[in-house]
Backbone as JSON Lines, residues from 0, in Angstrom:
{"i":0,"aa":"X","n":[2.99,3.71,12.48],"ca":[2.05,4.56,11.75],"c":[1.21,5.41,12.7]}
{"i":1,"aa":"X","n":[0.82,4.82,13.85],"ca":[0.03,5.57,14.82],"c":[0.81,6.77,15.34]}
{"i":2,"aa":"X","n":[2.13,6.54,15.6],"ca":[2.95,7.64,16.06],"c":[3.03,8.74,15.04]}
{"i":3,"aa":"X","n":[3.1,8.36,13.77],"ca":[3.13,9.35,12.71],"c":[1.85,10.16,12.67]}
{"i":4,"aa":"X","n":[0.73,9.52,12.91],"ca":[-0.55,10.24,12.92],"c":[-0.6,11.2,14.1]}
{"i":5,"aa":"X","n":[-0.15,10.77,15.26],"ca":[-0.15,11.65,16.43],"c":[0.67,12.91,16.17]}
{"i":6,"aa":"X","n":[1.82,12.71,15.58],"ca":[2.68,13.86,15.26],"c":[2.02,14.75,14.22]}
{"i":7,"aa":"X","n":[1.35,14.12,13.24],"ca":[0.68,14.9,12.21],"c":[-0.44,15.77,12.76]}
{"i":8,"aa":"X","n":[-1.26,15.21,13.65],"ca":[-2.33,16.0,14.26],"c":[-1.76,17.14,15.08]}
{"i":9,"aa":"X","n":[-0.68,16.85,15.82],"ca":[-0.06,17.89,16.63],"c":[0.45,19.03,15.77]}
{"i":10,"aa":"X","n":[1.09,18.71,14.67],"ca":[1.6,19.73,13.77],"c":[0.46,20.54,13.17]}
{"i":11,"aa":"X","n":[-0.61,19.85,12.78],"ca":[-1.73,20.53,12.13],"c":[-2.38,21.55,13.07]}
{"i":12,"aa":"X","n":[-2.46,21.21,14.34],"ca":[-3.09,22.13,15.29],"c":[-2.3,23.41,15.47]}
{"i":13,"aa":"X","n":[-1.02,23.4,15.1],"ca":[-0.19,24.59,15.25],"c":[-0.11,25.46,14.02]}
{"i":14,"aa":"X","n":[-0.73,25.05,12.92],"ca":[-0.67,25.82,11.68],"c":[-1.72,26.93,11.64]}
{"i":15,"aa":"X","n":[-1.43,27.95,10.88],"ca":[-2.41,29.0,10.6],"c":[-3.3,28.51,9.46]}
{"i":16,"aa":"X","n":[-4.62,28.44,9.68],"ca":[-5.51,27.87,8.66],"c":[-5.37,28.51,7.28]}
{"i":17,"aa":"X","n":[-5.23,29.82,7.23],"ca":[-5.1,30.49,5.94],"c":[-3.89,29.97,5.17]}
{"i":18,"aa":"X","n":[-2.82,29.68,5.89],"ca":[-1.61,29.17,5.26],"c":[-1.83,27.76,4.71]}
{"i":19,"aa":"X","n":[-2.47,26.91,5.51],"ca":[-2.75,25.54,5.07],"c":[-3.64,25.55,3.83]}
{"i":20,"aa":"X","n":[-4.67,26.4,3.84],"ca":[-5.6,26.46,2.71],"c":[-4.92,26.95,1.44]}
{"i":21,"aa":"X","n":[-4.04,27.92,1.58],"ca":[-3.35,28.45,0.41],"c":[-2.38,27.42,-0.16]}
{"i":22,"aa":"X","n":[-1.64,26.75,0.72],"ca":[-0.65,25.77,0.25],"c":[-1.32,24.56,-0.4]}
{"i":23,"aa":"X","n":[-2.38,24.08,0.24],"ca":[-2.96,22.81,-0.19],"c":[-4.21,22.91,-1.02]}
{"i":24,"aa":"X","n":[-4.68,24.14,-1.27],"ca":[-5.93,24.33,-2.01],"c":[-7.09,23.58,-1.35]}
{"i":25,"aa":"X","n":[-7.14,23.68,-0.02],"ca":[-8.24,23.11,0.75],"c":[-9.01,24.27,1.38]}
{"i":26,"aa":"X","n":[-10.07,23.97,2.09],"ca":[-10.85,25.02,2.74],"c":[-10.9,24.79,4.24]}
{"i":27,"aa":"X","n":[-11.31,25.83,4.97],"ca":[-11.38,25.76,6.43],"c":[-12.68,26.38,6.89]}
{"i":28,"aa":"X","n":[-13.43,25.65,7.69],"ca":[-14.68,26.15,8.25],"c":[-14.41,26.72,9.63]}
{"i":29,"aa":"X","n":[-14.48,28.05,9.73],"ca":[-14.11,28.72,10.97],"c":[-15.04,28.35,12.12]}
{"i":30,"aa":"X","n":[-16.33,28.18,11.83],"ca":[-17.29,27.91,12.91],"c":[-17.05,26.56,13.57]}
{"i":31,"aa":"X","n":[-16.66,25.56,12.76],"ca":[-16.44,24.23,13.32],"c":[-14.97,23.89,13.52]}
{"i":32,"aa":"X","n":[-14.1,24.73,12.97],"ca":[-12.67,24.5,13.13],"c":[-12.15,23.29,12.38]}
{"i":33,"aa":"X","n":[-12.7,23.01,11.19],"ca":[-12.27,21.84,10.43],"c":[-11.74,22.24,9.06]}
{"i":34,"aa":"X","n":[-10.74,21.49,8.62],"ca":[-10.25,21.59,7.25],"c":[-11.07,20.65,6.38]}
{"i":35,"aa":"X","n":[-11.36,21.06,5.16],"ca":[-12.13,20.23,4.24],"c":[-11.28,19.94,3.01]}
{"i":36,"aa":"X","n":[-11.06,18.65,2.78],"ca":[-10.31,18.2,1.61],"c":[-11.26,17.45,0.69]}
{"i":37,"aa":"X","n":[-11.21,17.77,-0.6],"ca":[-11.95,16.97,-1.58],"c":[-11.01,15.93,-2.14]}
{"i":38,"aa":"X","n":[-11.34,14.67,-1.88],"ca":[-10.53,13.54,-2.34],"c":[-11.42,12.57,-3.11]}
{"i":39,"aa":"X","n":[-11.04,12.27,-4.35],"ca":[-11.79,11.31,-5.15],"c":[-13.29,11.64,-5.18]}
{"i":40,"aa":"X","n":[-13.61,12.91,-5.31],"ca":[-15.0,13.37,-5.43],"c":[-15.77,13.29,-4.11]}
{"i":41,"aa":"X","n":[-15.07,13.14,-2.98],"ca":[-15.71,13.09,-1.67],"c":[-15.1,14.16,-0.78]}
{"i":42,"aa":"X","n":[-15.91,14.76,0.08],"ca":[-15.43,15.77,1.01],"c":[-15.17,15.14,2.37]}
{"i":43,"aa":"X","n":[-13.96,15.38,2.9],"ca":[-13.59,14.88,4.22],"c":[-13.21,16.06,5.11]}
{"i":44,"aa":"X","n":[-13.65,16.0,6.35],"ca":[-13.42,17.08,7.3],"c":[-12.43,16.63,8.37]}
{"i":45,"aa":"X","n":[-11.38,17.41,8.54],"ca":[-10.31,17.09,9.49],"c":[-10.34,18.09,10.64]}
{"i":46,"aa":"X","n":[-10.6,17.59,11.85],"ca":[-10.65,18.44,13.04],"c":[-9.39,18.19,13.85]}
{"i":47,"aa":"X","n":[-8.46,19.15,13.84],"ca":[-7.21,18.98,14.57],"c":[-7.45,18.93,16.08]}
{"i":48,"aa":"X","n":[-8.42,19.67,16.56],"ca":[-8.68,19.72,18.01],"c":[-9.09,18.35,18.53]}
{"i":49,"aa":"X","n":[-10.01,17.69,17.82],"ca":[-10.51,16.39,18.26],"c":[-9.77,15.22,17.63]}
{"i":50,"aa":"X","n":[-8.9,15.51,16.65],"ca":[-8.16,14.48,15.92],"c":[-9.12,13.48,15.27]}
{"i":51,"aa":"X","n":[-10.09,14.02,14.56],"ca":[-11.1,13.17,13.92],"c":[-11.24,13.54,12.45]}
{"i":52,"aa":"X","n":[-11.72,12.55,11.67],"ca":[-12.07,12.75,10.27],"c":[-13.54,12.38,10.11]}
{"i":53,"aa":"X","n":[-14.3,13.27,9.52],"ca":[-15.71,12.99,9.26],"c":[-15.99,13.14,7.78]}
{"i":54,"aa":"X","n":[-17.18,12.71,7.37],"ca":[-17.51,12.67,5.95],"c":[-18.98,12.97,5.79]}
{"i":55,"aa":"X","n":[-19.37,13.3,4.56],"ca":[-20.74,13.74,4.31],"c":[-21.54,12.73,3.51]}
{"i":56,"aa":"X","n":[-20.97,11.57,3.2],"ca":[-21.68,10.63,2.34],"c":[-21.36,9.2,2.75]}
{"i":57,"aa":"X","n":[-22.24,8.25,2.42],"ca":[-21.95,6.84,2.68],"c":[-20.68,6.37,1.99]}
{"i":58,"aa":"X","n":[-20.4,6.94,0.82],"ca":[-19.18,6.57,0.11],"c":[-17.94,6.91,0.92]}
{"i":59,"aa":"X","n":[-18.01,8.02,1.65],"ca":[-16.89,8.41,2.49],"c":[-16.64,7.41,3.61]}
{"i":60,"aa":"X","n":[-17.72,6.91,4.19],"ca":[-17.59,5.9,5.24],"c":[-16.96,4.62,4.7]}
{"i":61,"aa":"X","n":[-17.41,4.19,3.52],"ca":[-16.85,2.99,2.9],"c":[-15.38,3.18,2.59]}
{"i":62,"aa":"X","n":[-15.06,4.35,2.05],"ca":[-13.67,4.65,1.71],"c":[-12.77,4.6,2.94]}
{"i":63,"aa":"X","n":[-13.18,5.22,4.03],"ca":[-12.36,5.22,5.23],"c":[-12.24,3.83,5.84]}
{"i":64,"aa":"X","n":[-13.26,3.03,5.7],"ca":[-13.19,1.66,6.2],"c":[-12.15,0.86,5.41]}
{"i":65,"aa":"X","n":[-12.06,1.12,4.13],"ca":[-11.13,0.38,3.28],"c":[-9.71,0.93,3.32]}
{"i":66,"aa":"X","n":[-9.59,2.26,3.38],"ca":[-8.27,2.88,3.22],"c":[-7.9,3.81,4.38]}
{"i":67,"aa":"X","n":[-8.55,3.63,5.53],"ca":[-8.37,4.57,6.63],"c":[-6.94,4.84,7.03]}
{"i":68,"aa":"X","n":[-6.14,3.78,7.21],"ca":[-4.75,3.98,7.64],"c":[-3.97,4.78,6.61]}
{"i":69,"aa":"X","n":[-4.08,4.39,5.34],"ca":[-3.4,5.11,4.27],"c":[-3.88,6.56,4.2]}
{"i":70,"aa":"X","n":[-5.2,6.73,4.24],"ca":[-5.74,8.07,4.0],"c":[-5.45,9.02,5.15]}
{"i":71,"aa":"X","n":[-5.57,8.55,6.38],"ca":[-5.29,9.44,7.52],"c":[-3.86,9.96,7.46]}
{"i":72,"aa":"X","n":[-2.92,9.06,7.29],"ca":[-1.52,9.47,7.31],"c":[-1.17,10.33,6.1]}
{"i":73,"aa":"X","n":[-1.61,9.93,4.91],"ca":[-1.27,10.72,3.72],"c":[-1.93,12.1,3.77]}
{"i":74,"aa":"X","n":[-3.13,12.19,4.32],"ca":[-3.82,13.48,4.4],"c":[-3.14,14.41,5.38]}
{"i":75,"aa":"X","n":[-2.7,13.87,6.51],"ca":[-2.0,14.71,7.48],"c":[-0.67,15.2,6.9]}
{"i":76,"aa":"X","n":[0.01,14.35,6.18],"ca":[1.22,14.8,5.49],"c":[0.88,15.91,4.5]}
{"i":77,"aa":"X","n":[-0.2,15.71,3.75],"ca":[-0.58,16.71,2.75],"c":[-0.89,18.05,3.4]}
{"i":78,"aa":"X","n":[-1.68,18.05,4.44],"ca":[-2.06,19.3,5.1],"c":[-0.86,19.99,5.73]}
{"i":79,"aa":"X","n":[0.07,19.22,6.24],"ca":[1.21,19.8,6.95],"c":[2.36,20.19,6.04]}
{"i":80,"aa":"X","n":[2.55,19.46,4.94],"ca":[3.79,19.6,4.18],"c":[3.65,20.17,2.78]}
{"i":81,"aa":"X","n":[2.44,20.24,2.25],"ca":[2.28,20.72,0.88],"c":[2.88,22.11,0.69]}
{"i":82,"aa":"X","n":[3.58,22.27,-0.41],"ca":[4.23,23.55,-0.7],"c":[3.33,24.45,-1.55]}
{"i":83,"aa":"X","n":[3.56,25.72,-1.47],"ca":[2.8,26.69,-2.26],"c":[3.45,26.85,-3.63]}
{"i":84,"aa":"X","n":[3.41,25.76,-4.39],"ca":[3.96,25.76,-5.74],"c":[2.93,25.12,-6.67]}
{"i":85,"aa":"X","n":[2.92,25.52,-7.94],"ca":[1.92,24.98,-8.87],"c":[2.35,23.64,-9.44]}
{"i":86,"aa":"X","n":[1.42,22.95,-10.08],"ca":[1.74,21.76,-10.84],"c":[2.67,22.13,-11.99]}
{"i":87,"aa":"X","n":[3.57,21.23,-12.34],"ca":[4.47,21.5,-13.46],"c":[3.84,21.12,-14.8]}
{"i":88,"aa":"X","n":[2.86,20.19,-14.78],"ca":[2.3,19.68,-16.03],"c":[3.17,18.63,-16.68]}
{"i":89,"aa":"X","n":[4.28,18.29,-16.05],"ca":[5.17,17.24,-16.57],"c":[4.91,15.95,-15.8]}
{"i":90,"aa":"X","n":[4.62,14.88,-16.54],"ca":[4.28,13.61,-15.91],"c":[5.49,12.68,-15.88]}
{"i":91,"aa":"X","n":[5.52,11.86,-14.83],"ca":[6.65,10.95,-14.66],"c":[6.14,9.66,-14.02]}
{"i":92,"aa":"X","n":[6.78,8.54,-14.36],"ca":[6.49,7.29,-13.67],"c":[6.91,7.4,-12.21]}
{"i":93,"aa":"X","n":[6.15,6.84,-11.28],"ca":[6.5,6.98,-9.86],"c":[7.91,6.49,-9.55]}
{"i":94,"aa":"X","n":[8.34,5.43,-10.23],"ca":[9.67,4.89,-9.94],"c":[10.79,5.82,-10.39]}
{"i":95,"aa":"X","n":[10.46,6.84,-11.16],"ca":[11.48,7.79,-11.6],"c":[11.56,9.03,-10.7]}
{"i":96,"aa":"X","n":[10.73,9.08,-9.67],"ca":[10.87,10.12,-8.66],"c":[12.04,9.78,-7.74]}
{"i":97,"aa":"X","n":[12.52,10.76,-6.99],"ca":[13.57,10.49,-6.02],"c":[13.1,9.45,-5.01]}
{"i":98,"aa":"X","n":[13.87,8.4,-4.87],"ca":[13.5,7.32,-3.97],"c":[12.49,6.36,-4.57]}
{"i":99,"aa":"X","n":[12.2,6.5,-5.86],"ca":[11.15,5.72,-6.5],"c":[11.44,4.24,-6.63]}
{"i":100,"aa":"X","n":[12.64,3.8,-6.26],"ca":[12.92,2.37,-6.31],"c":[12.0,1.58,-5.39]}
{"i":101,"aa":"X","n":[11.35,2.27,-4.45],"ca":[10.39,1.61,-3.56],"c":[9.29,0.92,-4.37]}
{"i":102,"aa":"X","n":[8.95,1.44,-5.54],"ca":[7.87,0.9,-6.35],"c":[8.22,-0.43,-7.01]}
{"i":103,"aa":"X","n":[9.47,-0.87,-6.88],"ca":[9.89,-2.15,-7.44],"c":[9.99,-3.23,-6.37]}
{"i":104,"aa":"X","n":[9.7,-2.9,-5.1],"ca":[9.96,-3.82,-4.0],"c":[8.7,-4.53,-3.52]}
{"i":105,"aa":"X","n":[8.68,-5.84,-3.62],"ca":[7.67,-6.68,-3.01],"c":[6.26,-6.14,-3.08]}
{"i":106,"aa":"X","n":[5.67,-5.95,-1.9],"ca":[4.28,-5.51,-1.82],"c":[4.08,-4.07,-2.26]}
{"i":107,"aa":"X","n":[5.18,-3.34,-2.51],"ca":[5.06,-1.96,-2.98],"c":[4.85,-1.86,-4.49]}
{"i":108,"aa":"X","n":[4.97,-2.98,-5.2],"ca":[4.72,-2.96,-6.64],"c":[3.24,-2.67,-6.87]}
{"i":109,"aa":"X","n":[2.95,-1.66,-7.65],"ca":[1.57,-1.26,-7.87],"c":[0.81,-2.33,-8.68]}
{"i":110,"aa":"X","n":[-0.43,-2.63,-8.31],"ca":[-1.2,-3.7,-8.98],"c":[-1.8,-3.26,-10.31]}
{"i":111,"aa":"X","n":[-0.96,-2.78,-11.2],"ca":[-1.44,-2.25,-12.47],"c":[-1.93,-3.36,-13.4]}
{"i":112,"aa":"X","n":[-1.36,-4.56,-13.29],"ca":[-1.79,-5.66,-14.14],"c":[-3.23,-6.05,-13.82]}
{"i":113,"aa":"X","n":[-3.59,-6.05,-12.54],"ca":[-4.97,-6.37,-12.16],"c":[-5.93,-5.29,-12.64]}
{"i":114,"aa":"X","n":[-5.5,-4.05,-12.57],"ca":[-6.35,-2.96,-13.06],"c":[-6.55,-3.08,-14.56]}
{"i":115,"aa":"X","n":[-5.49,-3.41,-15.29],"ca":[-5.61,-3.58,-16.74],"c":[-6.55,-4.72,-17.08]}
{"i":116,"aa":"X","n":[-6.47,-5.81,-16.32],"ca":[-7.35,-6.95,-16.57],"c":[-8.82,-6.57,-16.35]}
{"i":117,"aa":"X","n":[-9.07,-5.71,-15.37],"ca":[-10.45,-5.28,-15.09],"c":[-11.05,-4.55,-16.3]}
{"i":118,"aa":"X","n":[-10.23,-3.75,-16.97],"ca":[-10.74,-2.89,-18.05],"c":[-10.19,-3.26,-19.41]}
{"i":119,"aa":"X","n":[-9.78,-4.51,-19.61],"ca":[-9.06,-4.88,-20.83],"c":[-9.84,-4.58,-22.11]}
{"i":120,"aa":"X","n":[-11.17,-4.58,-22.02],"ca":[-11.99,-4.24,-23.2],"c":[-13.05,-3.21,-22.81]}
{"i":121,"aa":"X","n":[-12.81,-2.49,-21.74],"ca":[-13.84,-1.61,-21.19],"c":[-13.46,-0.15,-21.15]}
{"i":122,"aa":"X","n":[-13.2,0.43,-22.29],"ca":[-12.79,1.83,-22.36],"c":[-13.83,2.76,-21.73]}
{"i":123,"aa":"X","n":[-15.09,2.59,-22.09],"ca":[-16.12,3.5,-21.59],"c":[-16.33,3.32,-20.09]}
{"i":124,"aa":"X","n":[-16.24,2.09,-19.62],"ca":[-16.38,1.83,-18.19],"c":[-15.23,2.48,-17.42]}
{"i":125,"aa":"X","n":[-14.04,2.37,-17.96],"ca":[-12.85,2.99,-17.36],"c":[-13.05,4.5,-17.22]}
{"i":126,"aa":"X","n":[-13.48,5.14,-18.3],"ca":[-13.7,6.58,-18.27],"c":[-14.85,6.96,-17.33]}
{"i":127,"aa":"X","n":[-15.93,6.2,-17.38],"ca":[-17.09,6.51,-16.55],"c":[-16.75,6.41,-15.06]}
{"i":128,"aa":"X","n":[-16.06,5.34,-14.69],"ca":[-15.71,5.18,-13.28],"c":[-14.73,6.26,-12.83]}
{"i":129,"aa":"X","n":[-13.76,6.57,-13.67],"ca":[-12.79,7.59,-13.3],"c":[-13.38,8.98,-13.2]}
{"i":130,"aa":"X","n":[-14.31,9.29,-14.11],"ca":[-14.86,10.65,-14.17],"c":[-16.13,10.78,-13.33]}
{"i":131,"aa":"X","n":[-17.11,9.93,-13.58],"ca":[-18.41,10.07,-12.93],"c":[-18.44,9.57,-11.5]}
{"i":132,"aa":"X","n":[-17.7,8.52,-11.22],"ca":[-17.7,7.96,-9.86],"c":[-16.64,8.63,-8.98]}
{"i":133,"aa":"X","n":[-15.43,8.75,-9.5],"ca":[-14.31,9.24,-8.68],"c":[-13.97,10.71,-8.91]}
{"i":134,"aa":"X","n":[-14.74,11.39,-9.77],"ca":[-14.57,12.83,-9.92],"c":[-13.34,13.27,-10.66]}
{"i":135,"aa":"X","n":[-12.76,12.39,-11.48],"ca":[-11.58,12.75,-12.23],"c":[-11.92,13.45,-13.53]}
{"i":136,"aa":"X","n":[-10.92,13.59,-14.37],"ca":[-11.12,14.22,-15.68],"c":[-10.43,13.36,-16.73]}
{"i":137,"aa":"X","n":[-10.9,13.47,-17.96],"ca":[-10.3,12.7,-19.06],"c":[-9.0,13.36,-19.51]}
{"i":138,"aa":"X","n":[-8.1,12.54,-20.04],"ca":[-6.85,13.03,-20.6],"c":[-6.59,12.32,-21.91]}
{"i":139,"aa":"X","n":[-5.83,12.94,-22.79],"ca":[-5.61,12.42,-24.15],"c":[-4.35,11.57,-24.23]}
{"i":140,"aa":"X","n":[-4.39,10.41,-23.56],"ca":[-3.28,9.48,-23.61],"c":[-3.83,8.08,-23.85]}
{"i":141,"aa":"X","n":[-3.03,7.21,-24.48],"ca":[-3.4,5.82,-24.65],"c":[-4.74,5.65,-25.35]}
{"i":142,"aa":"X","n":[-5.43,4.55,-25.03],"ca":[-6.78,4.34,-25.53],"c":[-7.8,5.05,-24.64]}
{"i":143,"aa":"X","n":[-7.44,5.31,-23.41],"ca":[-8.27,6.08,-22.47],"c":[-7.37,6.47,-21.31]}
{"i":144,"aa":"X","n":[-7.65,7.62,-20.73],"ca":[-6.87,8.07,-19.59],"c":[-7.72,8.96,-18.7]}
{"i":145,"aa":"X","n":[-7.52,8.81,-17.4],"ca":[-8.21,9.66,-16.43],"c":[-7.2,10.25,-15.46]}
{"i":146,"aa":"X","n":[-7.49,11.45,-15.03],"ca":[-6.7,12.1,-13.99],"c":[-7.54,12.12,-12.73]}
{"i":147,"aa":"X","n":[-7.1,11.4,-11.7],"ca":[-7.81,11.36,-10.43],"c":[-7.19,12.37,-9.48]}
{"i":148,"aa":"X","n":[-7.99,12.8,-8.51],"ca":[-7.54,13.84,-7.58],"c":[-7.68,13.36,-6.14]}
{"i":149,"aa":"X","n":[-6.71,12.54,-5.68],"ca":[-6.7,12.18,-4.26],"c":[-6.52,13.42,-3.4]}
{"i":150,"aa":"X","n":[-5.73,14.36,-3.91],"ca":[-5.53,15.67,-3.28],"c":[-5.42,16.71,-4.4]}
{"i":151,"aa":"X","n":[-5.82,17.94,-4.14],"ca":[-5.82,18.95,-5.2],"c":[-4.48,19.14,-5.9]}
{"i":152,"aa":"X","n":[-3.37,19.0,-5.15],"ca":[-2.05,19.23,-5.74],"c":[-1.28,17.95,-6.04]}
{"i":153,"aa":"X","n":[-1.93,16.8,-5.87],"ca":[-1.26,15.54,-6.17],"c":[-2.17,14.69,-7.06]}
{"i":154,"aa":"X","n":[-2.38,15.1,-8.31],"ca":[-3.19,14.3,-9.23],"c":[-2.46,13.02,-9.63]}
{"i":155,"aa":"X","n":[-3.25,12.0,-9.93],"ca":[-2.71,10.71,-10.38],"c":[-3.33,10.4,-11.74]}
{"i":156,"aa":"X","n":[-2.49,10.23,-12.76],"ca":[-2.97,9.94,-14.11],"c":[-2.83,8.45,-14.38]}
{"i":157,"aa":"X","n":[-3.95,7.83,-14.78],"ca":[-3.96,6.42,-15.13],"c":[-4.27,6.29,-16.62]}
{"i":158,"aa":"X","n":[-3.4,5.62,-17.36],"ca":[-3.53,5.49,-18.8],"c":[-3.78,4.02,-19.16]}
{"i":159,"aa":"X","n":[-4.82,3.78,-19.91],"ca":[-5.21,2.43,-20.31],"c":[-4.94,2.19,-21.79]}
{"i":160,"aa":"X","n":[-4.29,1.06,-22.08],"ca":[-4.2,0.55,-23.44],"c":[-5.01,-0.74,-23.48]}
{"i":161,"aa":"X","n":[-5.99,-0.81,-24.35],"ca":[-6.89,-1.95,-24.41],"c":[-6.21,-3.2,-24.98]}
{"i":162,"aa":"X","n":[-6.75,-4.33,-24.62],"ca":[-6.28,-5.6,-25.18],"c":[-6.55,-5.64,-26.69]}
{"i":163,"aa":"X","n":[-5.6,-6.18,-27.44],"ca":[-5.83,-6.39,-28.87],"c":[-5.3,-7.77,-29.26]}
{"i":164,"aa":"X","n":[-5.24,-8.05,-30.56],"ca":[-4.84,-9.38,-31.03],"c":[-3.38,-9.7,-30.73]}
{"i":165,"aa":"X","n":[-2.58,-8.67,-30.51],"ca":[-1.15,-8.88,-30.31],"c":[-0.7,-8.7,-28.87]}
{"i":166,"aa":"X","n":[-1.35,-7.79,-28.14],"ca":[-0.85,-7.44,-26.81],"c":[-1.96,-7.48,-25.77]}
{"i":167,"aa":"X","n":[-1.64,-7.84,-24.53],"ca":[-2.62,-7.76,-23.46],"c":[-2.84,-6.3,-23.06]}
{"i":168,"aa":"X","n":[-3.92,-6.05,-22.36],"ca":[-4.16,-4.69,-21.86],"c":[-3.08,-4.3,-20.87]}
{"i":169,"aa":"X","n":[-2.83,-3.02,-20.77],"ca":[-1.88,-2.54,-19.76],"c":[-2.31,-1.15,-19.28]}
{"i":170,"aa":"X","n":[-1.86,-0.82,-18.1],"ca":[-2.14,0.49,-17.5],"c":[-0.84,1.06,-16.97]}
{"i":171,"aa":"X","n":[-0.66,2.35,-17.16],"ca":[0.46,3.06,-16.55],"c":[-0.08,4.09,-15.58]}
{"i":172,"aa":"X","n":[0.69,4.31,-14.52],"ca":[0.38,5.33,-13.52],"c":[1.45,6.41,-13.6]}
{"i":173,"aa":"X","n":[1.02,7.66,-13.75],"ca":[1.94,8.77,-13.86],"c":[1.58,9.85,-12.84]}
{"i":174,"aa":"X","n":[2.6,10.56,-12.4],"ca":[2.42,11.63,-11.41],"c":[3.06,12.91,-11.92]}
{"i":175,"aa":"X","n":[2.52,14.04,-11.49],"ca":[3.16,15.31,-11.79],"c":[4.51,15.36,-11.06]}
{"i":176,"aa":"X","n":[5.51,15.91,-11.74],"ca":[6.85,15.93,-11.14],"c":[6.91,16.74,-9.84]}
{"i":177,"aa":"X","n":[5.92,17.6,-9.62],"ca":[5.91,18.4,-8.39],"c":[5.53,17.59,-7.16]}
{"i":178,"aa":"X","n":[4.99,16.37,-7.36],"ca":[4.48,15.61,-6.22],"c":[5.56,15.33,-5.18]}
{"i":179,"aa":"X","n":[6.8,15.15,-5.63],"ca":[7.86,14.83,-4.67],"c":[8.24,16.03,-3.79]}
{"i":180,"aa":"X","n":[7.79,17.22,-4.15],"ca":[8.03,18.37,-3.3],"c":[6.96,18.5,-2.21]}
{"i":181,"aa":"X","n":[5.84,17.8,-2.4],"ca":[4.75,17.87,-1.43],"c":[4.77,16.73,-0.43]}
{"i":182,"aa":"X","n":[5.12,15.53,-0.89],"ca":[5.0,14.33,-0.06],"c":[6.25,13.47,-0.17]}
{"i":183,"aa":"X","n":[6.62,12.75,0.9],"ca":[7.72,11.79,0.81],"c":[7.31,10.6,-0.04]}
{"i":184,"aa":"X","n":[8.28,9.86,-0.52],"ca":[8.0,8.83,-1.52],"c":[7.11,7.72,-0.98]}
{"i":185,"aa":"X","n":[7.2,7.37,0.3],"ca":[6.34,6.31,0.82],"c":[4.89,6.76,0.9]}
{"i":186,"aa":"X","n":[4.67,8.06,1.11],"ca":[3.3,8.58,1.11],"c":[2.78,8.69,-0.31]}
{"i":187,"aa":"X","n":[3.63,9.05,-1.26],"ca":[3.23,9.05,-2.67],"c":[2.8,7.65,-3.08]}
{"i":188,"aa":"X","n":[3.52,6.64,-2.6],"ca":[3.12,5.26,-2.9],"c":[1.71,4.98,-2.37]}
{"i":189,"aa":"X","n":[1.4,5.42,-1.16],"ca":[0.05,5.23,-0.61],"c":[-1.0,5.9,-1.49]}
{"i":190,"aa":"X","n":[-0.71,7.11,-1.94],"ca":[-1.65,7.86,-2.77],"c":[-1.88,7.14,-4.1]}
{"i":191,"aa":"X","n":[-0.81,6.67,-4.72],"ca":[-0.95,5.93,-5.98],"c":[-1.72,4.64,-5.77]}
{"i":192,"aa":"X","n":[-1.43,3.93,-4.69],"ca":[-2.11,2.67,-4.41],"c":[-3.6,2.89,-4.19]}
{"i":193,"aa":"X","n":[-3.98,3.91,-3.43],"ca":[-5.4,4.19,-3.23],"c":[-6.09,4.47,-4.55]}
{"i":194,"aa":"X","n":[-5.44,5.22,-5.42],"ca":[-6.02,5.57,-6.72],"c":[-6.28,4.34,-7.56]}
{"i":195,"aa":"X","n":[-5.3,3.46,-7.61],"ca":[-5.42,2.25,-8.43],"c":[-6.48,1.31,-7.87]}
{"i":196,"aa":"X","n":[-6.48,1.09,-6.57],"ca":[-7.45,0.19,-5.97],"c":[-8.88,0.73,-6.09]}
{"i":197,"aa":"X","n":[-9.04,2.02,-5.97],"ca":[-10.38,2.6,-6.15],"c":[-10.88,2.4,-7.57]}
{"i":198,"aa":"X","n":[-10.01,2.59,-8.55],"ca":[-10.42,2.35,-9.94],"c":[-10.74,0.88,-10.18]}
{"i":199,"aa":"X","n":[-9.97,0.01,-9.54],"ca":[-10.19,-1.42,-9.71],"c":[-11.53,-1.85,-9.12]}
{"i":200,"aa":"X","n":[-11.94,-1.21,-8.01],"ca":[-13.15,-1.62,-7.31],"c":[-14.37,-0.78,-7.68]}
{"i":201,"aa":"X","n":[-14.18,0.28,-8.45],"ca":[-15.28,1.2,-8.74],"c":[-16.43,0.5,-9.44]}
{"i":202,"aa":"X","n":[-17.66,0.88,-9.12],"ca":[-18.83,0.28,-9.8],"c":[-18.97,0.83,-11.21]}
{"i":203,"aa":"X","n":[-19.75,0.12,-12.01],"ca":[-20.04,0.58,-13.37],"c":[-20.89,1.82,-13.31]}
């Protein structure tokens, strides 16, 4: 993973900032030479020259402490590889993307059951954490649904069905079909995992 990060920083330093910003819908501060990505309602600054990531809030520090390895590598992939294409608006289960069988293997299985248990009777809490804490938006699916934005062009939709007398609560994770054109499947898995774990740990 470290080697992948080194290669990612090297590639990023060779890109034209205007091109990166257009492809990834990120911004670039010319005076400081940093790219700014808004992820989960937090701003992160990527300096290719110094190979550093900085943040503007305590939440950013906590996030990087928890997900630093995943976030550094997935962000470098995003900045380097994102295509200049729009979202399709068509949602798909991650396992139905090319190479998506990874989502059925061992530790790669997404912890959706634990997320469902957290919110089994908590529709409003689910929406509040997704929207107010993590900067997502509501969607009209299931009993409640939020669209999270780990990256501007790779939204993650989480759909909650509440527990009832017949069935336990469940959650589905869906991705825009364009995601596989921006990121390789193992990086998409990291992005989905971060989204689910953040929702699971989010405060009321």
